[in-house]
PDB file of the backbone (N, CA, C, O) and the ligand in Angstrom, with CONECT records:
HET     ZN  A 101       1
ATOM      1  N   UNK A   1    -100.464 -43.150 -19.074  1.00  0.00           N
ATOM      2  CA  UNK A   1     -99.069 -42.726 -19.189  1.00  0.00           C
ATOM      3  C   UNK A   1     -99.037 -41.024 -18.997  1.00  0.00           C
ATOM      4  O   UNK A   1     -99.756 -40.249 -19.628  1.00  0.00           O
ATOM      5  N   UNK A   2     -98.159 -40.690 -18.102  1.00  0.00           N
ATOM      6  CA  UNK A   2     -98.137 -39.186 -18.179  1.00  0.00           C
ATOM      7  C   UNK A   2     -97.482 -38.401 -19.307  1.00  0.00           C
ATOM      8  O   UNK A   2     -96.449 -38.838 -19.812  1.00  0.00           O
ATOM      9  N   UNK A   3     -98.024 -37.277 -19.724  1.00  0.00           N
ATOM     10  CA  UNK A   3     -97.640 -36.490 -20.888  1.00  0.00           C
ATOM     11  C   UNK A   3     -96.765 -35.356 -20.423  1.00  0.00           C
ATOM     12  O   UNK A   3     -96.948 -35.025 -19.251  1.00  0.00           O
ATOM     13  N   UNK A   4     -95.935 -34.755 -21.037  1.00  0.00           N
ATOM     14  CA  UNK A   4     -95.301 -33.817 -20.890  1.00  0.00           C
ATOM     15  C   UNK A   4     -96.017 -32.434 -20.892  1.00  0.00           C
ATOM     16  O   UNK A   4     -96.607 -32.155 -21.936  1.00  0.00           O
ATOM     17  N   UNK A   5     -96.052 -31.577 -19.935  1.00  0.00           N
ATOM     18  CA  UNK A   5     -96.831 -30.353 -20.140  1.00  0.00           C
ATOM     19  C   UNK A   5     -95.685 -29.236 -20.312  1.00  0.00           C
ATOM     20  O   UNK A   5     -94.485 -29.509 -20.289  1.00  0.00           O
ATOM     21  N   UNK A   6     -96.211 -27.932 -20.488  1.00  0.00           N
ATOM     22  CA  UNK A   6     -95.352 -26.956 -20.939  1.00  0.00           C
ATOM     23  C   UNK A   6     -94.516 -26.577 -19.845  1.00  0.00           C
ATOM     24  O   UNK A   6     -93.439 -26.036 -20.093  1.00  0.00           O
ATOM     25  N   UNK A   7     -94.869 -26.791 -18.665  1.00  0.00           N
ATOM     26  CA  UNK A   7     -94.018 -26.637 -17.606  1.00  0.00           C
ATOM     27  C   UNK A   7     -93.305 -27.948 -17.059  1.00  0.00           C
ATOM     28  O   UNK A   7     -92.379 -27.797 -16.262  1.00  0.00           O
ATOM     29  N   UNK A   8     -93.600 -28.930 -17.356  1.00  0.00           N
ATOM     30  CA  UNK A   8     -93.152 -30.254 -16.797  1.00  0.00           C
ATOM     31  C   UNK A   8     -91.569 -30.320 -17.167  1.00  0.00           C
ATOM     32  O   UNK A   8     -91.123 -30.143 -18.301  1.00  0.00           O
ATOM     33  N   UNK A   9     -90.915 -30.563 -16.180  1.00  0.00           N
ATOM     34  CA  UNK A   9     -89.665 -30.852 -16.381  1.00  0.00           C
ATOM     35  C   UNK A   9     -89.173 -32.443 -16.330  1.00  0.00           C
ATOM     36  O   UNK A   9     -89.642 -33.136 -15.428  1.00  0.00           O
ATOM     37  N   UNK A  10     -88.437 -32.913 -17.075  1.00  0.00           N
ATOM     38  CA  UNK A  10     -87.941 -34.176 -16.908  1.00  0.00           C
ATOM     39  C   UNK A  10     -86.517 -34.175 -16.613  1.00  0.00           C
ATOM     40  O   UNK A  10     -85.808 -33.170 -16.663  1.00  0.00           O
ATOM     41  N   UNK A  11     -86.089 -35.472 -16.269  1.00  0.00           N
ATOM     42  CA  UNK A  11     -84.862 -35.593 -16.034  1.00  0.00           C
ATOM     43  C   UNK A  11     -84.195 -37.038 -16.345  1.00  0.00           C
ATOM     44  O   UNK A  11     -84.936 -38.018 -16.270  1.00  0.00           O
ATOM     45  N   UNK A  12     -83.027 -37.192 -16.641  1.00  0.00           N
ATOM     46  CA  UNK A  12     -82.488 -38.418 -16.836  1.00  0.00           C
ATOM     47  C   UNK A  12     -81.029 -38.488 -16.106  1.00  0.00           C
ATOM     48  O   UNK A  12     -80.117 -37.664 -16.038  1.00  0.00           O
ATOM     49  N   UNK A  13     -81.182 -39.812 -15.588  1.00  0.00           N
ATOM     50  CA  UNK A  13     -80.249 -40.046 -14.455  1.00  0.00           C
ATOM     51  C   UNK A  13     -79.244 -41.082 -15.067  1.00  0.00           C
ATOM     52  O   UNK A  13     -79.506 -42.285 -15.034  1.00  0.00           O
ATOM     53  N   UNK A  14     -78.034 -40.575 -15.653  1.00  0.00           N
ATOM     54  CA  UNK A  14     -77.211 -41.321 -16.176  1.00  0.00           C
ATOM     55  C   UNK A  14     -76.605 -42.817 -15.317  1.00  0.00           C
ATOM     56  O   UNK A  14     -76.270 -43.884 -15.831  1.00  0.00           O
ATOM     57  N   UNK A  15     -76.616 -42.501 -14.126  1.00  0.00           N
ATOM     58  CA  UNK A  15     -76.369 -43.356 -13.224  1.00  0.00           C
ATOM     59  C   UNK A  15     -77.159 -44.838 -13.275  1.00  0.00           C
ATOM     60  O   UNK A  15     -76.761 -45.896 -12.787  1.00  0.00           O
ATOM     61  N   UNK A  16     -78.472 -44.572 -14.058  1.00  0.00           N
ATOM     62  CA  UNK A  16     -79.469 -45.656 -14.180  1.00  0.00           C
ATOM     63  C   UNK A  16     -79.177 -46.357 -15.535  1.00  0.00           C
ATOM     64  O   UNK A  16     -79.627 -47.468 -15.814  1.00  0.00           O
ATOM     65  N   UNK A  17     -78.362 -45.596 -16.377  1.00  0.00           N
ATOM     66  CA  UNK A  17     -78.003 -45.982 -17.864  1.00  0.00           C
ATOM     67  C   UNK A  17     -77.050 -47.126 -17.725  1.00  0.00           C
ATOM     68  O   UNK A  17     -76.115 -46.941 -16.946  1.00  0.00           O
ATOM     69  N   UNK A  18     -77.122 -48.296 -18.351  1.00  0.00           N
ATOM     70  CA  UNK A  18     -76.104 -49.366 -18.433  1.00  0.00           C
ATOM     71  C   UNK A  18     -74.760 -48.852 -18.922  1.00  0.00           C
ATOM     72  O   UNK A  18     -74.589 -48.600 -20.114  1.00  0.00           O
ATOM     73  N   UNK A  19     -73.728 -48.681 -17.938  1.00  0.00           N
ATOM     74  CA  UNK A  19     -72.607 -48.432 -18.481  1.00  0.00           C
ATOM     75  C   UNK A  19     -71.472 -48.747 -17.548  1.00  0.00           C
ATOM     76  O   UNK A  19     -71.744 -48.795 -16.348  1.00  0.00           O
ATOM     77  N   UNK A  20     -70.250 -48.965 -17.934  1.00  0.00           N
ATOM     78  CA  UNK A  20     -69.191 -49.312 -16.889  1.00  0.00           C
ATOM     79  C   UNK A  20     -68.525 -48.114 -16.415  1.00  0.00           C
ATOM     80  O   UNK A  20     -67.522 -48.343 -15.739  1.00  0.00           O
ATOM     81  N   UNK A  21     -68.852 -46.790 -16.612  1.00  0.00           N
ATOM     82  CA  UNK A  21     -67.970 -45.844 -16.016  1.00  0.00           C
ATOM     83  C   UNK A  21     -68.538 -45.301 -14.882  1.00  0.00           C
ATOM     84  O   UNK A  21     -67.961 -44.353 -14.351  1.00  0.00           O
ATOM     85  N   UNK A  22     -69.672 -45.772 -14.364  1.00  0.00           N
ATOM     86  CA  UNK A  22     -70.360 -45.149 -12.960  1.00  0.00           C
ATOM     87  C   UNK A  22     -70.554 -43.815 -13.131  1.00  0.00           C
ATOM     88  O   UNK A  22     -70.174 -43.058 -12.238  1.00  0.00           O
ATOM     89  N   UNK A  23     -71.113 -43.348 -14.181  1.00  0.00           N
ATOM     90  CA  UNK A  23     -71.386 -41.802 -14.376  1.00  0.00           C
ATOM     91  C   UNK A  23     -72.373 -41.638 -13.712  1.00  0.00           C
ATOM     92  O   UNK A  23     -73.285 -42.463 -13.668  1.00  0.00           O
ATOM     93  N   UNK A  24     -72.360 -40.487 -13.049  1.00  0.00           N
ATOM     94  CA  UNK A  24     -73.556 -39.931 -12.251  1.00  0.00           C
ATOM     95  C   UNK A  24     -74.179 -38.704 -12.601  1.00  0.00           C
ATOM     96  O   UNK A  24     -74.769 -38.009 -11.775  1.00  0.00           O
ATOM     97  N   UNK A  25     -74.050 -38.384 -13.948  1.00  0.00           N
ATOM     98  CA  UNK A  25     -74.369 -37.151 -14.534  1.00  0.00           C
ATOM     99  C   UNK A  25     -76.041 -37.237 -14.595  1.00  0.00           C
ATOM    100  O   UNK A  25     -76.561 -38.275 -15.002  1.00  0.00           O
ATOM    101  N   UNK A  26     -76.816 -36.157 -14.194  1.00  0.00           N
ATOM    102  CA  UNK A  26     -78.035 -36.103 -14.312  1.00  0.00           C
ATOM    103  C   UNK A  26     -78.389 -34.756 -14.982  1.00  0.00           C
ATOM    104  O   UNK A  26     -78.015 -33.657 -14.575  1.00  0.00           O
ATOM    105  N   UNK A  27     -79.197 -35.000 -16.114  1.00  0.00           N
ATOM    106  CA  UNK A  27     -79.649 -33.823 -16.949  1.00  0.00           C
ATOM    107  C   UNK A  27     -81.236 -33.704 -16.775  1.00  0.00           C
ATOM    108  O   UNK A  27     -82.026 -34.647 -16.813  1.00  0.00           O
ATOM    109  N   UNK A  28     -81.553 -32.306 -16.570  1.00  0.00           N
ATOM    110  CA  UNK A  28     -82.851 -32.124 -16.421  1.00  0.00           C
ATOM    111  C   UNK A  28     -83.326 -30.954 -17.253  1.00  0.00           C
ATOM    112  O   UNK A  28     -82.523 -30.075 -17.565  1.00  0.00           O
ATOM    113  N   UNK A  29     -84.507 -30.903 -17.600  1.00  0.00           N
ATOM    114  CA  UNK A  29     -85.263 -29.834 -18.360  1.00  0.00           C
ATOM    115  C   UNK A  29     -86.480 -30.418 -19.073  1.00  0.00           C
ATOM    116  O   UNK A  29     -87.045 -31.470 -18.772  1.00  0.00           O
ATOM    117  N   UNK A  30     -86.792 -29.609 -20.032  1.00  0.00           N
ATOM    118  CA  UNK A  30     -88.095 -30.277 -20.859  1.00  0.00           C
ATOM    119  C   UNK A  30     -87.374 -31.284 -21.845  1.00  0.00           C
ATOM    120  O   UNK A  30     -86.196 -31.266 -22.203  1.00  0.00           O
ATOM    121  N   UNK A  31     -88.316 -32.109 -22.172  1.00  0.00           N
ATOM    122  CA  UNK A  31     -87.979 -33.428 -22.963  1.00  0.00           C
ATOM    123  C   UNK A  31     -87.047 -33.046 -23.972  1.00  0.00           C
ATOM    124  O   UNK A  31     -85.923 -33.544 -24.022  1.00  0.00           O
ATOM    125  N   UNK A  32     -87.479 -32.139 -24.824  1.00  0.00           N
ATOM    126  CA  UNK A  32     -86.789 -31.727 -26.154  1.00  0.00           C
ATOM    127  C   UNK A  32     -85.434 -31.246 -26.002  1.00  0.00           C
ATOM    128  O   UNK A  32     -84.584 -31.220 -26.892  1.00  0.00           O
ATOM    129  N   UNK A  33     -85.284 -30.827 -24.670  1.00  0.00           N
ATOM    130  CA  UNK A  33     -83.969 -30.098 -24.275  1.00  0.00           C
ATOM    131  C   UNK A  33     -83.025 -31.348 -23.740  1.00  0.00           C
ATOM    132  O   UNK A  33     -81.843 -31.450 -24.070  1.00  0.00           O
ATOM    133  N   UNK A  34     -83.645 -32.208 -22.946  1.00  0.00           N
ATOM    134  CA  UNK A  34     -82.969 -33.120 -22.280  1.00  0.00           C
ATOM    135  C   UNK A  34     -82.288 -34.278 -23.331  1.00  0.00           C
ATOM    136  O   UNK A  34     -81.178 -34.806 -23.262  1.00  0.00           O
ATOM    137  N   UNK A  35     -83.313 -34.458 -24.269  1.00  0.00           N
ATOM    138  CA  UNK A  35     -82.828 -35.494 -25.186  1.00  0.00           C
ATOM    139  C   UNK A  35     -81.419 -35.171 -25.978  1.00  0.00           C
ATOM    140  O   UNK A  35     -80.450 -35.929 -25.947  1.00  0.00           O
ATOM    141  N   UNK A  36     -81.458 -34.060 -26.613  1.00  0.00           N
ATOM    142  CA  UNK A  36     -80.114 -34.101 -27.340  1.00  0.00           C
ATOM    143  C   UNK A  36     -78.946 -34.063 -26.689  1.00  0.00           C
ATOM    144  O   UNK A  36     -77.930 -34.594 -27.135  1.00  0.00           O
ATOM    145  N   UNK A  37     -79.005 -33.401 -25.530  1.00  0.00           N
ATOM    146  CA  UNK A  37     -77.918 -33.226 -24.591  1.00  0.00           C
ATOM    147  C   UNK A  37     -77.573 -34.781 -24.187  1.00  0.00           C
ATOM    148  O   UNK A  37     -76.441 -35.260 -24.254  1.00  0.00           O
ATOM    149  N   UNK A  38     -78.694 -35.453 -23.774  1.00  0.00           N
ATOM    150  CA  UNK A  38     -78.221 -36.860 -23.297  1.00  0.00           C
ATOM    151  C   UNK A  38     -77.648 -37.714 -24.372  1.00  0.00           C
ATOM    152  O   UNK A  38     -76.690 -38.446 -24.123  1.00  0.00           O
ATOM    153  N   UNK A  39     -78.209 -37.656 -25.606  1.00  0.00           N
ATOM    154  CA  UNK A  39     -77.642 -38.353 -26.911  1.00  0.00           C
ATOM    155  C   UNK A  39     -76.213 -38.010 -26.991  1.00  0.00           C
ATOM    156  O   UNK A  39     -75.375 -38.903 -27.112  1.00  0.00           O
ATOM    157  N   UNK A  40     -75.895 -36.803 -26.932  1.00  0.00           N
ATOM    158  CA  UNK A  40     -74.583 -36.190 -27.140  1.00  0.00           C
ATOM    159  C   UNK A  40     -73.552 -36.899 -26.152  1.00  0.00           C
ATOM    160  O   UNK A  40     -72.453 -37.383 -26.425  1.00  0.00           O
ATOM    161  N   UNK A  41     -74.198 -36.827 -24.954  1.00  0.00           N
ATOM    162  CA  UNK A  41     -73.250 -37.340 -23.694  1.00  0.00           C
ATOM    163  C   UNK A  41     -73.117 -38.677 -23.913  1.00  0.00           C
ATOM    164  O   UNK A  41     -71.969 -39.095 -23.759  1.00  0.00           O
ATOM    165  N   UNK A  42     -74.035 -39.564 -24.260  1.00  0.00           N
ATOM    166  CA  UNK A  42     -74.092 -40.824 -24.370  1.00  0.00           C
ATOM    167  C   UNK A  42     -72.915 -41.181 -25.486  1.00  0.00           C
ATOM    168  O   UNK A  42     -72.021 -42.006 -25.302  1.00  0.00           O
ATOM    169  N   UNK A  43     -73.084 -40.481 -26.535  1.00  0.00           N
ATOM    170  CA  UNK A  43     -72.045 -40.690 -27.594  1.00  0.00           C
ATOM    171  C   UNK A  43     -70.723 -40.332 -27.111  1.00  0.00           C
ATOM    172  O   UNK A  43     -69.774 -41.115 -27.170  1.00  0.00           O
ATOM    173  N   UNK A  44     -70.634 -38.901 -26.529  1.00  0.00           N
ATOM    174  CA  UNK A  44     -69.149 -38.712 -26.407  1.00  0.00           C
ATOM    175  C   UNK A  44     -68.533 -39.217 -25.247  1.00  0.00           C
ATOM    176  O   UNK A  44     -67.316 -39.399 -25.258  1.00  0.00           O
ATOM    177  N   UNK A  45     -69.271 -39.495 -24.149  1.00  0.00           N
ATOM    178  CA  UNK A  45     -68.474 -40.282 -23.010  1.00  0.00           C
ATOM    179  C   UNK A  45     -68.890 -41.752 -22.959  1.00  0.00           C
ATOM    180  O   UNK A  45     -68.100 -42.471 -22.348  1.00  0.00           O
ATOM    181  N   UNK A  46     -69.798 -42.250 -23.394  1.00  0.00           N
ATOM    182  CA  UNK A  46     -70.092 -43.571 -23.205  1.00  0.00           C
ATOM    183  C   UNK A  46     -69.839 -44.493 -24.493  1.00  0.00           C
ATOM    184  O   UNK A  46     -69.798 -45.722 -24.436  1.00  0.00           O
ATOM    185  N   UNK A  47     -69.685 -43.779 -25.598  1.00  0.00           N
ATOM    186  CA  UNK A  47     -69.259 -44.467 -26.919  1.00  0.00           C
ATOM    187  C   UNK A  47     -70.433 -45.010 -27.539  1.00  0.00           C
ATOM    188  O   UNK A  47     -70.213 -45.933 -28.323  1.00  0.00           O
ATOM    189  N   UNK A  48     -71.912 -44.579 -27.340  1.00  0.00           N
ATOM    190  CA  UNK A  48     -72.920 -45.052 -27.906  1.00  0.00           C
ATOM    191  C   UNK A  48     -72.975 -44.137 -29.262  1.00  0.00           C
ATOM    192  O   UNK A  48     -72.396 -43.056 -29.367  1.00  0.00           O
ATOM    193  N   UNK A  49     -73.787 -44.765 -30.307  1.00  0.00           N
ATOM    194  CA  UNK A  49     -73.877 -44.013 -31.518  1.00  0.00           C
ATOM    195  C   UNK A  49     -75.234 -43.405 -31.232  1.00  0.00           C
ATOM    196  O   UNK A  49     -76.197 -44.014 -30.765  1.00  0.00           O
ATOM    197  N   UNK A  50     -75.179 -41.908 -31.628  1.00  0.00           N
ATOM    198  CA  UNK A  50     -76.447 -41.180 -31.589  1.00  0.00           C
ATOM    199  C   UNK A  50     -77.189 -41.386 -32.561  1.00  0.00           C
ATOM    200  O   UNK A  50     -77.134 -40.712 -33.590  1.00  0.00           O
ATOM    201  N   UNK A  51     -78.000 -42.359 -32.370  1.00  0.00           N
ATOM    202  CA  UNK A  51     -79.133 -42.954 -33.415  1.00  0.00           C
ATOM    203  C   UNK A  51     -80.510 -42.894 -32.794  1.00  0.00           C
ATOM    204  O   UNK A  51     -80.649 -42.900 -31.571  1.00  0.00           O
ATOM    205  N   UNK A  52     -81.503 -42.837 -33.615  1.00  0.00           N
ATOM    206  CA  UNK A  52     -82.858 -42.739 -33.239  1.00  0.00           C
ATOM    207  C   UNK A  52     -83.223 -43.751 -32.092  1.00  0.00           C
ATOM    208  O   UNK A  52     -83.873 -43.474 -31.083  1.00  0.00           O
ATOM    209  N   UNK A  53     -82.626 -45.115 -32.464  1.00  0.00           N
ATOM    210  CA  UNK A  53     -82.942 -46.070 -31.243  1.00  0.00           C
ATOM    211  C   UNK A  53     -82.428 -45.466 -29.987  1.00  0.00           C
ATOM    212  O   UNK A  53     -83.120 -45.484 -28.969  1.00  0.00           O
ATOM    213  N   UNK A  54     -81.106 -44.868 -30.017  1.00  0.00           N
ATOM    214  CA  UNK A  54     -80.562 -44.557 -28.657  1.00  0.00           C
ATOM    215  C   UNK A  54     -81.620 -43.331 -28.065  1.00  0.00           C
ATOM    216  O   UNK A  54     -81.983 -43.243 -26.892  1.00  0.00           O
ATOM    217  N   UNK A  55     -81.924 -42.624 -28.924  1.00  0.00           N
ATOM    218  CA  UNK A  55     -82.849 -41.550 -28.403  1.00  0.00           C
ATOM    219  C   UNK A  55     -84.298 -42.056 -27.775  1.00  0.00           C
ATOM    220  O   UNK A  55     -84.792 -41.561 -26.762  1.00  0.00           O
ATOM    221  N   UNK A  56     -84.903 -43.144 -28.560  1.00  0.00           N
ATOM    222  CA  UNK A  56     -85.978 -43.840 -28.008  1.00  0.00           C
ATOM    223  C   UNK A  56     -85.737 -44.418 -26.616  1.00  0.00           C
ATOM    224  O   UNK A  56     -86.608 -44.353 -25.749  1.00  0.00           O
ATOM    225  N   UNK A  57     -84.593 -44.964 -26.418  1.00  0.00           N
ATOM    226  CA  UNK A  57     -84.053 -45.720 -25.328  1.00  0.00           C
ATOM    227  C   UNK A  57     -83.905 -44.510 -24.067  1.00  0.00           C
ATOM    228  O   UNK A  57     -84.120 -44.717 -22.873  1.00  0.00           O
ATOM    229  N   UNK A  58     -83.536 -43.382 -24.604  1.00  0.00           N
ATOM    230  CA  UNK A  58     -83.259 -42.195 -23.484  1.00  0.00           C
ATOM    231  C   UNK A  58     -84.566 -41.674 -23.366  1.00  0.00           C
ATOM    232  O   UNK A  58     -84.768 -41.172 -22.260  1.00  0.00           O
ATOM    233  N   UNK A  59     -85.490 -41.633 -24.127  1.00  0.00           N
ATOM    234  CA  UNK A  59     -86.803 -41.042 -23.830  1.00  0.00           C
ATOM    235  C   UNK A  59     -87.528 -41.931 -22.925  1.00  0.00           C
ATOM    236  O   UNK A  59     -88.295 -41.433 -22.101  1.00  0.00           O
ATOM    237  N   UNK A  60     -87.356 -43.266 -22.997  1.00  0.00           N
ATOM    238  CA  UNK A  60     -87.982 -44.273 -21.817  1.00  0.00           C
ATOM    239  C   UNK A  60     -87.425 -43.928 -20.644  1.00  0.00           C
ATOM    240  O   UNK A  60     -88.159 -44.027 -19.661  1.00  0.00           O
ATOM    241  N   UNK A  61     -86.295 -43.540 -20.477  1.00  0.00           N
ATOM    242  CA  UNK A  61     -85.636 -43.286 -19.120  1.00  0.00           C
ATOM    243  C   UNK A  61     -86.064 -41.781 -18.395  1.00  0.00           C
ATOM    244  O   UNK A  61     -85.857 -41.436 -17.231  1.00  0.00           O
ATOM    245  N   UNK A  62     -86.626 -41.136 -19.321  1.00  0.00           N
ATOM    246  CA  UNK A  62     -86.896 -39.876 -18.725  1.00  0.00           C
ATOM    247  C   UNK A  62     -88.056 -40.035 -17.773  1.00  0.00           C
ATOM    248  O   UNK A  62     -89.046 -40.723 -18.022  1.00  0.00           O
ATOM    249  N   UNK A  63     -87.821 -39.212 -16.442  1.00  0.00           N
ATOM    250  CA  UNK A  63     -88.794 -39.410 -15.621  1.00  0.00           C
ATOM    251  C   UNK A  63     -89.122 -37.857 -15.043  1.00  0.00           C
ATOM    252  O   UNK A  63     -88.370 -36.889 -15.156  1.00  0.00           O
ATOM    253  N   UNK A  64     -90.256 -37.878 -14.488  1.00  0.00           N
ATOM    254  CA  UNK A  64     -90.848 -36.496 -14.055  1.00  0.00           C
ATOM    255  C   UNK A  64     -89.936 -35.900 -12.972  1.00  0.00           C
ATOM    256  O   UNK A  64     -89.454 -36.665 -12.136  1.00  0.00           O
ATOM    257  N   UNK A  65     -89.713 -34.812 -12.939  1.00  0.00           N
ATOM    258  CA  UNK A  65     -88.811 -34.098 -11.864  1.00  0.00           C
ATOM    259  C   UNK A  65     -89.824 -33.634 -10.657  1.00  0.00           C
ATOM    260  O   UNK A  65     -89.381 -33.043  -9.672  1.00  0.00           O
TER     261      UNK A  65
HETATM  262 ZN    ZN A 101     -72.928 -40.737 -18.371  1.00  0.00          ZN2+
END
């Protein structure tokens, strides 16, 4: 399993997240930058609760840029 490096940027593509809004948002940056933004976005736009479980789910969706 790849690990994040100091310069390694990750991205999360909202279009791959199960939702009914056909959202195409893509967030990229370091893991600890992407996760809070993605969690806020999921809560604000997709009605998810910002929980540790949600963040775990989001973390699994991170990909190397
Ligand atoms: Zn979205």
